[in-house]
C-alpha positions as CSV (number, residue, x, y, z in Angstrom):
1,M,153.4,107.6,90.1
2,E,150.3,105.4,90.6
3,L,147.3,106.2,88.5
4,A,144.3,104.2,89.7
5,L,141.0,103.6,87.9
6,H,137.8,101.9,89.1
7,P,136.4,99.0,87.0
8,Q,133.9,101.1,85.0
9,Q,136.6,103.7,84.3
10,S,139.0,101.0,83.3
11,E,136.4,99.6,80.8
12,A,136.4,103.0,79.0
13,Y,140.2,103.3,79.1
14,L,140.8,99.8,77.7
15,S,137.9,99.8,75.2
16,E,138.6,99.0,71.6
17,A,136.0,101.7,70.6
18,T,137.5,104.9,69.2
19,E,134.5,107.2,69.9
20,I,133.3,106.8,73.4
21,L,130.8,108.6,75.6
22,Y,131.3,107.8,79.3
23,G,129.0,109.0,82.0
24,G,125.4,109.8,82.9
25,A,125.2,110.3,86.6
26,A,126.9,113.0,88.7
27,G,130.0,111.8,90.6
28,G,130.8,108.9,88.2
29,G,134.5,109.8,88.0
30,K,134.3,111.2,84.4
31,S,136.9,113.9,84.7
32,H,139.3,111.7,86.6
33,L,139.1,109.1,83.9
34,M,140.1,111.8,81.3
35,R,143.1,113.0,83.3
36,V,144.4,109.5,84.0
37,G,143.9,108.4,80.4
38,A,145.6,111.6,79.1
39,I,148.6,111.0,81.4
40,A,148.9,107.3,80.7
41,W,148.7,107.6,76.9
42,C,151.1,110.6,76.9
43,T,153.8,108.7,78.8
44,D,153.4,105.6,76.7
45,I,153.2,107.2,73.2
46,P,156.0,109.8,72.4
47,G,154.7,112.8,70.6
48,L,151.0,112.2,71.4
49,Q,148.8,115.3,71.2
50,V,145.8,115.2,73.6
51,Y,143.2,118.0,73.5
52,I,140.9,118.4,76.5
53,F,137.9,120.7,76.0
54,R,135.5,122.4,78.3
55,R,133.1,125.0,76.9
56,L,134.3,127.7,79.3
57,S,138.0,128.3,80.2
58,D,137.1,128.9,83.9
59,D,135.4,125.5,84.2
60,L,138.4,123.9,82.5
61,L,140.9,125.3,85.0
62,K,138.7,124.6,88.1
63,N,137.9,121.1,87.0
64,H,141.3,119.9,85.7
65,M,144.0,122.1,87.2
66,E,142.9,122.5,90.9
67,G,142.5,120.2,93.8
68,V,144.1,116.9,95.0
69,S,143.2,115.1,91.7
70,G,144.0,117.9,89.3
71,F,146.8,117.6,86.8
72,P,149.3,119.6,88.9
73,A,148.7,117.3,91.9
74,L,148.8,114.1,89.9
75,L,152.0,115.1,88.0
76,S,153.7,116.8,91.0
77,E,156.6,114.3,91.3
78,W,157.5,114.6,87.6
79,I,157.1,118.4,87.6
80,D,159.5,118.6,90.6
81,C,162.2,116.6,88.7
82,G,161.7,118.4,85.4
83,L,160.2,115.6,83.5
84,V,156.9,117.5,83.0
85,K,156.3,121.2,82.5
86,I,153.1,123.2,82.7
87,N,152.9,126.2,80.4
88,W,150.2,128.2,82.1
89,S,150.2,131.1,79.6
90,K,149.8,128.8,76.5
91,A,147.6,126.3,78.4
92,F,149.4,123.0,77.8
93,I,151.3,120.3,79.7
94,E,154.5,119.0,78.1
95,F,156.1,115.6,78.8
96,W,159.7,114.6,78.4
97,N,159.0,112.6,75.3
98,G,157.3,115.4,73.4
99,S,153.7,114.5,74.2
100,K,151.4,117.3,75.2
101,I,148.1,117.8,76.9
102,H,146.4,120.9,75.4
103,L,143.8,122.6,77.7
104,C,141.2,124.1,75.4
105,H,137.8,125.8,75.5
106,C,135.3,126.4,72.7
107,Q,132.4,128.5,73.9
108,Y,130.9,129.5,70.6
109,E,130.6,127.8,67.2
110,K,132.8,130.5,65.6
111,D,135.6,129.5,68.0
112,V,136.2,126.2,66.2
113,T,138.4,128.0,63.6
114,K,141.1,128.4,66.3
115,Y,141.7,124.6,65.9
116,Q,141.5,124.4,62.1
117,G,145.1,123.4,61.8
118,A,145.2,121.1,64.9
119,E,146.4,117.5,64.6
120,I,144.4,115.9,67.4
121,H,145.4,112.4,68.3
122,V,143.1,112.1,71.4
123,L,140.1,114.4,71.7
124,M,138.5,114.7,75.1
125,L,135.3,116.7,75.6
126,D,134.3,117.2,79.2
127,E,130.6,117.7,79.6
128,L,129.8,117.0,76.0
129,T,126.2,118.1,76.4
130,H,127.5,121.7,76.9
131,F,128.6,121.8,73.3
132,T,126.6,122.0,70.1
133,E,126.7,119.2,67.5
134,K,128.4,121.5,65.0
135,I,131.3,122.1,67.4
136,Y,131.6,118.4,68.0
137,R,131.6,117.4,64.4
138,Y,134.2,120.1,63.5
139,L,136.6,119.0,66.3
140,R,136.1,115.3,65.4
141,G,137.2,116.3,61.9
142,R,140.5,117.5,63.3
143,C,141.2,114.0,64.7
144,R,144.1,112.5,62.6
145,M,147.3,110.7,63.2
146,G,149.6,112.5,60.7
147,A,153.1,111.1,60.9
148,L,152.9,109.9,64.5
149,K,154.1,106.3,64.9
150,L,152.1,104.2,67.3
151,P,153.4,101.3,69.3
152,K,152.0,98.0,68.0
153,K,149.8,97.5,71.0
154,Y,147.9,100.7,70.2
155,A,147.3,99.9,66.5
156,G,143.8,100.8,65.5
157,L,143.0,102.5,68.7
158,F,143.9,106.0,67.7
159,P,142.9,108.7,66.9
160,R,140.5,108.4,69.8
161,I,137.6,110.4,71.2
162,L,136.4,110.3,74.8
163,G,133.5,112.4,75.9
164,S,131.8,112.7,79.2
165,A,128.4,114.1,80.0
166,N,125.4,114.3,82.4
167,P,121.9,114.6,81.0
168,G,120.8,118.1,80.2
169,G,122.4,121.2,78.5
170,I,122.0,122.5,75.0
171,G,123.5,119.3,73.5
172,H,121.2,116.9,75.4
173,N,119.2,115.9,72.3
174,W,122.0,115.4,69.9
175,V,124.2,113.5,72.4
176,K,121.3,111.3,73.3
177,A,120.6,110.6,69.6
178,T,124.3,110.1,68.8
179,F,125.4,107.8,71.6
180,I,122.4,106.7,73.8
181,D,119.6,105.8,71.3
182,I,121.5,104.1,68.6
183,A,122.5,100.9,70.4
184,P,122.4,99.2,73.9
185,P,125.0,100.4,76.4
186,R,128.6,99.1,75.9
187,Q,127.9,97.8,72.4
188,I,130.5,98.9,69.8
189,N,129.3,99.9,66.4
190,R,131.2,101.0,63.3
191,Q,129.7,104.3,62.1
192,P,129.2,105.2,58.4
193,K,131.4,107.8,56.7
194,S,128.7,110.4,57.2
195,E,129.1,109.9,61.0
196,G,132.8,109.9,61.0
197,G,133.5,106.2,60.5
198,M,134.7,105.5,64.0
199,L,133.9,102.7,66.4
200,R,131.2,104.3,68.7
201,Q,130.3,103.2,72.2
202,Y,128.3,104.4,75.2
203,I,129.5,103.3,78.6
204,P,127.1,104.3,81.4
205,A,128.6,105.4,84.7
206,K,126.6,105.9,87.9
207,L,127.5,107.2,91.3
208,A,127.9,103.7,92.6
209,D,130.7,103.2,90.1
210,N,132.9,105.7,91.9
211,P,133.5,104.1,95.4
212,T,136.3,106.7,96.1
213,L,133.7,109.5,96.2
214,L,131.3,107.5,98.3
215,E,134.0,106.6,100.7
216,N,135.4,110.1,101.0
217,D,132.0,111.8,101.0
218,P,129.2,109.3,102.1
219,D,126.7,112.1,102.4
220,Y,126.9,113.1,98.7
221,V,123.9,110.9,97.8
222,D,121.8,112.7,100.4
223,R,122.7,116.0,98.9
224,L,121.6,114.8,95.5
225,E,118.3,113.7,97.0
226,G,117.9,117.2,98.4
227,L,118.0,118.9,95.0
228,G,114.3,119.5,95.4
229,N,113.3,118.3,91.9
230,A,112.5,114.6,91.4
231,A,113.5,114.7,87.7
232,L,116.8,116.4,88.5
233,V,117.6,113.9,91.2
234,K,116.9,111.0,88.8
235,A,119.2,112.6,86.2
236,M,122.1,113.3,88.6
237,R,121.8,110.1,90.6
238,D,120.9,107.5,88.0
239,G,122.0,109.2,84.7
240,D,118.5,109.1,83.3
241,W,118.7,110.4,79.7
242,N,114.9,110.5,79.3
243,I,114.7,113.7,81.3
244,V,116.8,116.9,81.5
245,A,118.4,118.3,84.6
246,G,117.2,121.8,85.4
247,G,115.2,122.3,82.2
248,M,112.5,124.8,81.4
249,F,109.7,122.3,81.6
250,D,111.0,119.2,83.4
251,D,109.1,120.1,86.7
252,V,105.7,120.6,84.9
253,W,105.9,117.7,82.4
254,D,104.6,114.2,82.9
255,E,104.1,112.2,79.7
256,N,101.6,109.9,81.5
257,R,99.4,113.0,82.2
258,H,100.1,115.2,79.1
259,A,100.2,112.7,76.3
260,L,96.7,111.5,75.2
261,Q,95.6,108.8,72.8
262,P,94.0,110.4,69.8
263,F,90.2,110.8,69.9
264,D,87.5,112.3,67.8
265,I,87.5,116.1,68.2
266,P,84.1,117.6,69.1
267,A,82.5,119.8,66.5
268,G,82.6,123.0,68.6
269,W,86.4,122.9,69.0
270,R,88.5,125.3,66.9
271,I,91.3,123.7,64.8
272,D,94.2,125.8,63.7
273,R,98.0,125.6,63.2
274,S,101.2,127.3,64.3
275,F,104.5,127.5,62.5
276,D,108.2,128.1,63.1
277,W,110.2,128.7,59.9
278,G,113.5,126.9,59.3
279,S,115.7,125.9,56.4
280,S,119.1,124.8,57.5
281,K,117.5,124.3,60.9
282,P,114.2,122.4,61.2
283,F,110.8,124.0,60.6
284,S,107.9,123.0,62.7
285,V,104.2,122.9,62.1
286,G,101.7,122.1,64.9
287,W,98.0,121.5,64.5
288,W,95.9,122.5,67.6
289,A,92.4,121.8,68.8
290,E,91.2,124.5,71.2
291,T,88.4,123.3,73.5
292,D,85.1,125.2,73.9
293,G,84.0,123.4,77.1
294,T,82.1,120.5,75.6
295,D,83.0,117.0,76.5
296,A,85.2,114.7,74.4
297,V,84.7,111.0,74.0
298,M,87.9,109.2,74.7
299,R,89.2,106.1,73.0
300,D,87.9,103.8,75.8
301,G,84.4,105.3,75.5
302,T,84.6,107.5,78.6
303,R,83.7,111.2,78.5
304,R,86.2,113.8,79.6
305,S,85.8,117.5,80.0
306,F,88.5,120.1,79.5
307,P,88.3,123.8,80.6
308,R,87.4,126.1,77.8
309,G,90.6,127.3,76.1
310,T,92.6,124.1,76.7
311,L,95.0,123.4,73.8
312,I,95.6,119.9,72.5
313,R,98.3,119.3,69.9
314,V,96.6,116.8,67.5
315,A,99.2,116.6,64.7
316,E,102.6,117.9,63.7
317,W,105.1,118.1,60.9
318,Y,108.8,118.5,61.8
319,G,111.0,119.4,58.9
320,W,114.2,117.7,60.0
321,S,116.7,115.4,58.3
322,G,116.4,112.8,61.1
323,K,119.4,114.3,62.8
324,P,118.7,116.6,65.8
325,N,118.5,120.3,64.8
326,E,119.3,119.7,61.1
327,G,116.7,121.0,58.6
328,L,115.6,119.9,55.2
329,R,116.4,123.2,53.3
330,M,113.0,123.1,51.7
331,L,111.6,126.2,49.9
332,A,108.7,128.0,51.5
333,V,106.4,127.0,48.6
334,E,107.4,123.3,49.1
335,V,106.6,123.5,52.8
336,A,103.2,125.1,52.1
337,K,102.3,122.4,49.5
338,G,103.4,119.8,52.0
339,I,101.1,121.2,54.6
340,V,98.1,121.2,52.2
341,K,98.9,117.6,51.2
342,L,99.3,116.5,54.8
343,E,96.0,118.1,55.9
344,K,94.2,116.1,53.2
345,E,95.9,112.9,54.4
346,I,94.9,113.3,58.0
347,G,91.4,114.5,57.4
348,L,92.0,118.2,58.2
349,A,91.4,119.7,54.7
350,G,89.1,122.7,54.8
351,R,88.8,122.7,58.6
352,V,92.0,124.4,59.6
353,R,92.1,128.1,60.4
354,S,95.1,130.3,60.1
355,G,97.3,130.5,63.2
356,P,100.4,132.2,64.4
357,A,103.8,131.9,62.7
358,D,107.3,133.3,63.2
359,S,107.0,137.0,62.3
360,A,110.3,136.7,60.3
361,I,108.3,135.0,57.4
362,F,106.6,138.4,56.9
363,D,109.9,140.3,56.3
364,T,110.0,141.5,52.7
365,Q,113.1,141.2,50.6
366,N,113.1,142.4,47.0
367,G,109.4,142.8,47.2
368,V,108.6,139.2,48.3
369,C,108.3,137.4,51.6
370,I,107.9,133.8,52.8
371,A,104.4,134.4,54.1
372,D,103.2,135.6,50.6
373,D,104.8,132.6,48.9
374,M,103.1,130.2,51.3
375,A,99.7,132.1,50.9
376,R,99.8,131.7,47.1
377,A,100.2,127.9,47.7
378,G,97.1,128.0,49.9
379,V,98.5,128.4,53.5
380,K,98.0,131.6,55.3
381,W,99.4,132.7,58.7
382,E,99.0,135.4,61.3
383,K,102.0,137.2,62.8
384,A,103.1,135.7,66.2
385,D,103.7,138.1,69.0
386,K,107.5,138.7,69.1
387,G,107.5,142.0,70.9
388,P,109.6,142.9,73.9
389,G,109.2,140.3,76.7
390,S,107.2,138.0,74.5
391,R,109.6,135.1,74.8
392,R,109.7,135.0,78.6
393,N,106.0,135.6,78.8
394,G,105.4,132.8,76.3
395,W,107.5,130.3,78.2
396,E,105.7,131.3,81.4
397,R,102.3,130.8,79.7
398,M,103.4,127.4,78.5
399,R,104.6,126.4,82.0
400,K,101.3,127.6,83.5
401,M,99.2,125.6,81.0
402,L,101.4,122.4,81.3
403,K,101.1,122.7,85.1
404,A,97.3,123.1,84.8
405,A,97.1,119.9,82.8
406,L,98.7,118.0,85.7
407,Q,95.6,118.6,87.8
408,H,92.8,116.1,87.9
409,P,90.2,117.3,87.2
410,M,91.7,120.3,85.4
411,E,90.4,123.7,86.7
412,E,92.2,126.0,84.3
413,P,93.0,125.8,80.6
414,G,95.9,123.3,80.1
415,L,98.3,122.2,77.4
416,L,98.1,118.5,76.2
417,V,99.4,116.6,73.2
418,F,98.3,113.5,71.3
419,D,100.9,110.8,71.9
420,T,101.5,110.6,68.2
421,C,103.2,114.0,68.3
422,R,106.6,112.5,69.0
423,Q,108.7,115.5,68.1
424,F,107.0,117.6,70.7
425,I,107.6,114.8,73.3
426,R,111.2,114.4,72.1
427,T,112.3,118.0,72.2
428,V,110.1,120.2,74.4
429,P,110.4,118.5,77.8
430,V,114.2,118.4,77.7
431,L,114.8,122.1,76.7
432,P,117.4,123.7,78.9
433,R,117.2,127.1,80.5
434,D,119.6,129.9,79.3
435,E,122.4,130.0,81.9
436,R,122.5,133.8,81.8
437,Q,118.7,134.3,81.6
438,P,117.0,131.5,83.5
439,D,113.5,132.7,82.4
440,D,114.4,132.0,78.8
441,I,115.4,128.9,76.9
442,D,118.9,128.5,75.5
443,T,118.6,129.5,71.9
444,D,121.3,127.0,70.8
445,A,119.0,124.1,71.8
446,E,116.5,122.4,69.5
447,D,113.6,124.7,70.3
448,H,111.6,124.9,67.1
449,V,108.6,122.9,68.3
450,A,108.6,124.9,71.5
451,D,108.7,128.2,69.6
452,E,105.6,127.5,67.5
453,T,103.9,126.1,70.6
454,R,104.7,129.3,72.4
455,Y,103.2,131.3,69.6
456,R,100.0,129.4,69.9
457,C,99.8,129.5,73.7
458,T,100.0,133.3,73.6
459,M,97.2,133.6,71.0
460,P,93.8,134.7,72.4
461,T,91.1,132.1,73.1
462,R,89.0,131.7,69.9
463,S,86.9,128.6,70.3
464,A,84.1,128.6,67.7
465,T,81.9,126.0,66.1
466,V,83.6,124.1,63.2
467,A,82.9,121.0,61.3
468,P,83.3,117.6,63.2
469,L,86.8,116.2,62.9
470,R,87.7,112.5,63.1
471,M,91.2,111.5,64.2
């Protein structure tokens, strides 16, 4: 049997890193690398246990067990002579030396308990961005060598993790933060114990790194160009992690248009705030200026007009630990006190009106509710609209306002942000659509800033004269 890899794939296969993300662009040969690596290591290391995951079982079978490069085809000679057996009912491939390739899926976070007792020597996660960070961290915790004896040439290289991914999906933010943002491509870094302690590396792969595909299907590039969405083309062709493929807002977001340098807010503009509650998950507070039609003086001294009702996010507080989608577990009173303190620090004290908040904070338990606790600390809220259809209507309203802001000059109320609102810019433009309900956002994504933005966008226009505000 001859198992061939292209140079970029070989780099990942031979890397001294033990926690690797390979990929980026579509067609980079990610799945083929996994199959070849699994087979090569299983034949060379008796008793090795390789676990290959996809989020859905159907995708697992279609991607790895069908076609001319699937496992059955690659292993056909050994299968015919009895050296390798495929157990279809229990979903594993067994080699003559006791090594196995386990074909696994993990659709929901609760499914991880199925692998609680697993001893995983090689963990492979195909399309890592389809998984939540909680699933990844749990499965990484199952990586251990146990009593397996490694050949000397593999000392220090196992247990080993190999993930593949394209930009997008519910895990886009955490995968980007974990592998892409921490270091330049190809650099190997030892992670602290809190991050698993492995040697982490990102190896980018573009379509050009897979000459076999380009030779067999030279028109594939043209079909990518024909996706009809410039951001989607860039993600799939170039592996651009700064956008999301097929997201809720990627076609109506342009940071160059939507992100403004802070400026002095005219006296007639209303200032209020919106809130999405979170404890184990992040909470999000956004401060908004709603235009009344009067001009604003920009940083460069020019005057700019905005249609009445345009919303500009002027400040924010995101209650996260610094890790995507992980909250601070603060008490409601602590959050309220933090809001009051922050409004003093940024010059908003006494000028902010109550705005919409997640209606869950008004739920009463044992005679108390989060909204009452926050009110006693000086922060009041109004109930956000969370009635039937409110989510989809809210997302559509956000899309409409973001699209309006792309026009120059603007003719309808738009949605803009100060460029200092980095959590909005980090999380909202990359939010994926729900696969089952394309008009909604996948609720497993980091959607907290988007939720409180949606609450504010669906609030009626209320511009009224307030005191001048300096930013």
